[in-house]
C-alpha positions in Angstrom: 0.0 0.0 0.0 1.4 3.4 -0.9 0.4 6.7 0.6 -1.9 8.5 -1.8 -0.6 11.8 -0.5 2.3 11.6 -2.9 4.4 14.5 -4.0 4.9 14.2 -7.7 5.8 17.2 -9.8 7.9 15.5 -12.5 8.2 11.9 -13.3 12.0 12.1 -13.2 11.8 13.4 -9.6 8.8 11.7 -8.1 8.7 11.1 -4.4 6.7 8.0 -3.7 6.4 7.0 -0.1 5.2 3.6 1.2 2.9 3.7 4.2 4.0 2.4 7.6 4.8 3.4 11.1 7.8 2.8 13.4 7.0 2.6 17.1 10.6 3.5 18.1 12.7 6.5 17.5 14.6 6.8 14.3 18.4 7.1 14.5 19.9 9.6 12.1 23.4 8.9 11.2 25.9 11.7 11.7 28.1 12.9 8.9 31.7 11.9 9.5 32.9 14.7 7.2 31.1 17.4 9.2 32.2 19.2 12.3 30.7 17.8 15.5 28.5 20.9 15.7 26.9 19.9 12.5 25.8 16.4 13.6 22.4 15.8 12.1 20.8 15.3 15.5 21.6 19.0 16.4 20.9 20.9 13.2 18.9 24.0 13.4 15.7 23.4 11.5 15.9 26.9 10.0 19.4 26.3 8.6 19.5 26.7 4.9 20.6 23.5 3.1 19.9 24.6 -0.5 19.6 28.0 -2.1 19.8 29.7 -5.5 22.8 31.8 -6.0 22.1 33.6 -9.3 19.0 35.5 -10.5 16.5 37.9 -9.0 14.1 37.6 -6.0 15.6 34.4 -4.7 14.1 34.4 -1.2 11.5 31.9 -2.2 14.2 29.5 -3.6 15.8 28.6 -0.3 15.3 25.2 1.4 15.6 24.8 5.2 16.7 21.7 6.9 13.3 21.5 8.5 11.6 21.2 5.1 14.0 18.4 4.1 13.9 16.6 7.5 10.1 16.2 7.6 10.0 14.5 4.2 13.0 12.3 5.1 11.4 11.4 8.5 8.2 10.6 6.7 10.2 8.2 4.4 12.1 6.6 7.3 9.1 6.0 9.4 7.1 4.7 6.4 9.7 2.1 5.8 10.3 1.4 9.6 13.9 2.2 9.2 15.4 2.6 12.6 19.0 3.4 11.6 19.6 4.9 8.2 23.3 4.1 8.4 22.8 0.4 8.6 24.5 -1.4 5.8 21.3 -2.9 4.5 19.6 0.5 3.9 22.4 3.0 3.8 22.7 3.3 0.0 18.9 3.3 -0.4 18.5 6.1 2.2 21.2 8.1 0.5 19.4 7.9 -2.8 16.2 8.9 -1.1 17.9 12.0 0.5 19.1 13.0 -3.0 15.6 12.5 -4.4 14.0 14.6 -1.6 16.3 17.6 -1.8 16.1 17.7 -5.6 12.3 17.3 -5.5 11.9 20.2 -3.0 14.2 22.4 -5.2 12.2 21.5 -8.3 8.9 22.2 -6.5 10.1 25.7 -5.5 11.3 26.4 -9.1 8.0 25.3 -10.5 6.0 27.4 -8.1 8.2 30.5 -8.7 7.9 30.2 -12.5 4.2 29.5 -12.3 3.7 32.7 -10.3 5.8 34.7 -12.7 3.7 33.4 -15.6 0.5 34.0 -13.7 -0.7 30.4 -13.8 -0.6 29.7 -10.1 -4.2 30.7 -9.3 -6.5 28.0 -8.0 -10.1 28.6 -8.7 -12.9 27.8 -6.3 -14.0 24.9 -8.4 -10.5 23.5 -8.6 -10.0 23.9 -4.9 -13.2 22.1 -4.2 -12.1 19.3 -6.4 -8.8 19.1 -4.7 -10.5 19.0 -1.3 -12.8 16.2 -2.4 -9.9 14.2 -3.9 -7.9 14.7 -0.7 -10.8 13.7 1.5 -11.4 10.5 -0.5 -7.7 9.6 -0.4 -7.6 10.3 3.3 -10.6 8.0 3.9 -9.0 5.2 1.9 -5.7 5.7 3.7 -7.1 5.5 7.2 -9.3 2.6 6.3 -6.4 0.6 5.0 -4.3 1.4 8.1 -7.2 0.6 10.4 -7.8 -2.8 8.7 -4.1 -3.6 9.0 -3.6 -2.1 12.4 -1.4 -4.9 13.8 1.1 -4.4 11.0 1.3 -0.7 12.1 2.2 -1.6 15.7 -1.3 -1.3 17.1 -1.8 -3.4 20.2 -5.2 -4.4 21.5 -6.4 -7.0 23.9 -9.6 -7.4 22.0 -9.8 -10.2 19.4 -13.4 -9.4 18.4 -14.2 -8.1 14.9 -14.2 -4.3 14.7 -16.9 -2.2 13.4 -16.3 0.2 10.5 -16.3 3.1 12.9 -13.7 1.4 15.1 -11.5 0.7 12.1 -11.8 4.3 11.0 -10.9 5.6 14.5 -7.8 3.3 14.8 -6.7 4.3 11.3 -7.0 8.0 12.2 -5.0 7.4 15.4 -2.2 5.5 13.6 -2.0 7.9 10.7 -1.9 10.9 13.0 1.0 9.2 14.7 2.8 8.8 11.4 2.3 12.5 10.7 3.3 13.6 14.2 6.5 11.6 14.3 7.4 12.9 10.9 6.8 16.6 11.8 4.2 16.4 9.0 0.7 17.8 8.9 -2.4 17.3 6.8 -2.1 20.9 5.6 1.3 20.1 4.2 -0.1 17.1 2.4 -2.9 19.2 1.0 -0.3 21.8 -0.2 1.4 19.0 -2.1 -1.8 18.4 -4.0 -2.2 22.1 -4.7 1.4 22.4 -5.9 1.0 19.4 -8.2 -2.0 21.1 -9.8 0.0 24.3 -10.2 2.7 22.2 -11.9 0.1 20.9 -14.3 -1.0 24.4 -15.1 2.6 25.4 -15.8 3.0 22.4 -18.0 -0.1 23.4 -20.0 1.1 26.9 -20.4 4.6 25.8 -21.6 2.9 23.3 -23.8 1.6 26.2 -25.9 5.2 26.6 -27.2 4.9 23.2 -28.9 2.5 23.2 -31.9 0.5 20.4 -33.5 2.7 20.6 -36.6 5.7 19.5 -34.5 3.9 16.4 -33.5 2.8 15.7 -37.1 6.4 16.2 -38.2 7.5 13.6 -35.6 4.9 11.1 -36.7 5.8 11.6 -40.3 9.4 11.0 -39.5 8.4 7.8 -37.8 6.4 6.7 -40.8 9.5 7.2 -43.0 11.5 5.1 -40.5 8.8 2.4 -40.6 9.0 2.3 -44.4 12.7 1.9 -44.3 12.5 -0.9 -41.7 9.9 -2.7 -43.8 12.2 -2.6 -46.8 15.3 -3.7 -45.0 13.9 -6.1 -42.4 10.3 -7.3 -42.8 10.4 -9.5 -39.7 11.6 -6.7 -37.4 8.9 -4.4 -38.9 6.2 -7.0 -38.1 7.4 -7.2 -34.5 7.5 -3.4 -34.1 4.8 -1.0 -33.2 5.2 0.7 -36.5 2.2 -1.1 -37.9 0.1 1.4 -35.9 1.2 4.3 -38.1 2.2 2.5 -41.4 0.9 -0.5 -43.2 2.5 -1.4 -46.5 0.4 -1.2 -49.6 -1.3 -4.5 -50.5 -1.5 -5.7 -46.9 -4.5 -7.7 -45.8 -6.5 -8.6 -42.7 -7.0 -12.3 -42.4 -9.4 -14.2 -40.2 -9.2 -18.0 -39.7 -10.7 -21.0 -38.0 -7.9 -23.3 -37.0 -8.8 -27.0 -36.8 -5.8 -27.9 -34.8 -3.8 -31.0 -34.5 -3.5 -32.7 -31.2 -0.5 -31.7 -28.9 1.1 -35.1 -29.5 0.8 -34.7 -33.3 2.3 -31.2 -33.2 5.2 -32.5 -31.0 5.8 -35.3 -33.5 5.9 -32.9 -36.4 8.3 -30.6 -34.5 10.6 -33.5 -33.5 10.9 -34.6 -37.2 11.7 -31.1 -38.3 14.4 -30.8 -35.6 15.9 -34.0 -36.8 16.1 -32.5 -40.3 13.4 -34.9 -41.6 11.1 -32.3 -43.2 9.9 -34.7 -45.8 8.6 -37.1 -43.2 7.2 -34.2 -41.2 5.2 -33.1 -44.3 3.9 -36.6 -44.9 2.8 -37.1 -41.4 1.2 -33.6 -41.4 -0.7 -34.4 -44.6 -2.0 -37.6 -43.0 -3.3 -35.8 -40.0 -4.8 -33.1 -42.1 -6.7 -35.7 -44.1 -8.2 -37.1 -40.8 -9.7 -33.6 -40.3 -11.4 -33.5 -43.7 -14.9 -34.2 -42.4 -14.7 -31.5 -39.8 -13.3 -29.1 -42.3 -16.3 -29.8 -44.6 -18.6 -29.4 -41.7 -17.3 -25.9 -40.8 -17.3 -24.8 -44.5 -20.9 -25.9 -44.9 -21.9 -23.8 -41.9 -20.0 -20.8 -43.3 -21.7 -21.3 -46.7 -25.0 -21.3 -44.9 -24.2 -17.9 -43.3 -23.6 -19.0 -39.7 -21.8 -16.4 -37.6 -18.1 -16.6 -38.0 -17.2 -15.8 -34.4 -19.6 -18.4 -33.2 -17.9 -21.0 -35.3 -14.5 -19.8 -34.1 -15.6 -20.3 -30.5 -17.0 -23.7 -31.4 -14.2 -25.1 -33.5 -11.0 -23.0 -33.6 -7.9 -23.9 -31.6 -7.0 -20.2 -31.9 -10.2 -18.8 -30.4 -8.4 -16.6 -27.9 -6.1 -15.2 -30.5 -9.0 -14.4 -32.8 -11.0 -12.8 -30.0 -8.0 -10.6 -29.3 -7.8 -9.6 -33.0 -11.4 -9.2 -34.0 -10.5 -7.4 -37.3 -8.2 -10.3 -38.2 -4.5 -10.8 -38.4 -2.4 -8.4 -40.3 -0.6 -10.0 -43.2 2.0 -7.8 -45.1 3.5 -8.7 -48.5 6.6 -10.8 -48.1 5.8 -11.1 -44.4 7.7 -13.5 -42.0 5.4 -13.5 -39.0 3.4 -16.6 -40.0 4.3 -20.0 -41.3 5.1 -20.0 -45.0 1.9 -21.8 -46.0 -0.3 -19.4 -44.1 1.5 -16.3 -45.5 1.3 -17.7 -49.1 -2.4 -18.6 -48.9 -3.3 -15.2 -47.4 -2.3 -13.6 -50.7 -3.8 -16.2 -52.9 -7.4 -15.3 -52.0 -8.6 -13.1 -54.8 -11.3 -11.0 -53.3 -12.3 -9.6 -49.9 -14.7 -12.1 -48.4 -13.1 -14.9 -50.3 -12.0 -18.1 -48.5 -9.2 -20.7 -48.9 -7.7 -23.4 -46.8 -4.1 -24.3 -45.9 -2.2 -26.7 -43.8 0.5 -25.7 -41.4 2.3 -27.6 -38.5 -0.6 -26.4 -36.3 -3.5 -27.9 -38.3 -5.9 -26.9 -41.0 -6.7 -23.2 -41.4 -9.9 -22.1 -43.0 -8.9 -18.6 -44.0 -11.0 -15.6 -44.9 -9.7 -12.4 -46.6 -11.5 -10.1 -44.2 -10.5 -6.7 -45.5 -7.7 -4.5 -47.0 -5.3 -3.5 -44.2 -4.9 0.3 -43.8 -4.0 2.6 -41.0 -7.2 3.9 -39.4 -7.2 7.8 -39.7 -8.8 8.1 -36.3 -6.1 5.9 -34.8 -3.4 8.0 -36.5 -5.0 11.2 -35.2 -5.0 9.8 -31.7 -1.4 8.8 -32.0 -0.5 12.3 -33.2 -2.3 13.8 -30.2 -0.4 11.4 -27.9 2.9 12.4 -29.5 2.0 16.1 -29.0 1.3 15.5 -25.3 4.6 13.7 -24.9 6.5 16.5 -26.7 4.8 19.0 -24.5 5.7 17.1 -21.4 9.3 16.6 -22.5 9.5 20.4 -23.2 8.1 21.1 -19.7 10.7 18.8 -18.1 13.5 20.4 -20.1 12.5 24.0 -19.3 12.2 23.2 -15.6 15.6 21.6 -15.4 17.1 24.5 -17.4 15.6 26.9 -14.9 17.0 24.9 -12.0 20.4 24.9 -13.6 20.3 28.6 -14.3 19.7 29.3 -10.6 22.9 27.5 -9.7 21.7 26.1 -6.4 24.2 25.7 -3.6 23.5 22.6 -1.7 24.8 21.5 1.7 25.9 18.1 0.5 27.8 17.2 3.7 24.9 18.1 6.0 22.4 16.1 3.9 24.9 13.3 3.7 24.7 13.0 -0.1 27.5 13.1 -2.7 28.5 16.3 -4.4 28.4 15.5 -8.2 31.3 18.0 -8.7 33.5 15.7 -6.6 32.7 12.8 -8.9 33.5 15.0 -12.0 36.8 16.0 -10.5 37.6 12.4 -9.8 36.8 11.4 -13.3 38.9 14.2 -14.7 41.8 13.2 -12.6 41.6 9.5 -13.5 41.5 10.4 -17.2 44.7 12.5 -17.1 
């Protein structure tokens, strides 16, 4: 179970916290590099641990140790981590500290830029929706905790079943303890939701800088790549997702009813082929196909009489699930490699849409129908273009935010936060390369 009060401004810097509670105090490790006065246990909560060093009006771009600590405590208590210097969790905790400080910095940059661009206003309707979503998440959270109270350290002499009201009260009690021991409040959690909405507003505003034509250009470039792949490597093309945006001319949608061989017969055919005895495999396969002649005739008669194709698939086909998953049929492209050679060949021997022809493969006898010409659906292509546009806008948003962050040249108290200074790593790399 994960806390629904997550702080997610950007996918690359998401802070996801698992729910939990630790009944004992959390031991913070002290930084061996820092002076004794800077031990984590004695840090002034108002001490600045990250601040912008270039630009105008930077007061709102400072991060205090208290801001950092409450999110880190929240994480530690959620995971019941008693000592963050223990070998089993030390690296994970360091990574989490890096994530937390970067996430806080990014949040502040987003809120500052959103204010400068006048997109940080929350309307009454939006606030109402935020409040309703928060309340729903809160109810689900305390219900889960209440139902799993023992796992959260709740002790009770009663073994009787609890009422919903009792479960709710226990959940509230335990969740309140999580917040209290983390120096967290419901108001802070609510602010996370509000900040996330402001981030979405900023993303939408920045998205205006990316036009539909850019998405169309990207899709067209992908179509050209698809064409080149089809020409150079048909098999790879068939395995790719390119068929959603490009289908070679002359392609077909093929439906079939597979009157399958038994598992033992297929194993026998496969064994012969593995031994290099293709002639014997073909002979054995033809024999087994002949034994299915009456059933083939039975199905064909029903098709001729106009019986529902999918009903016959359900009744006779060994590939009923595959057909159900591909209701329009299987895509067969010219010179394709996706199917057995006999199936591929027969697919293009049927002269007209609606026509029918049979073939035999190592799987059985296929009653094949040329269902339709295969073409990219314009609506599907439009939806894909819209999706690409959204992705381009998101990427643009991420890029702009990180550019802003870099421009502010944040100074971070790496030692105090017990995280690595990337500049130290760069220096080490430069030294080793010389």
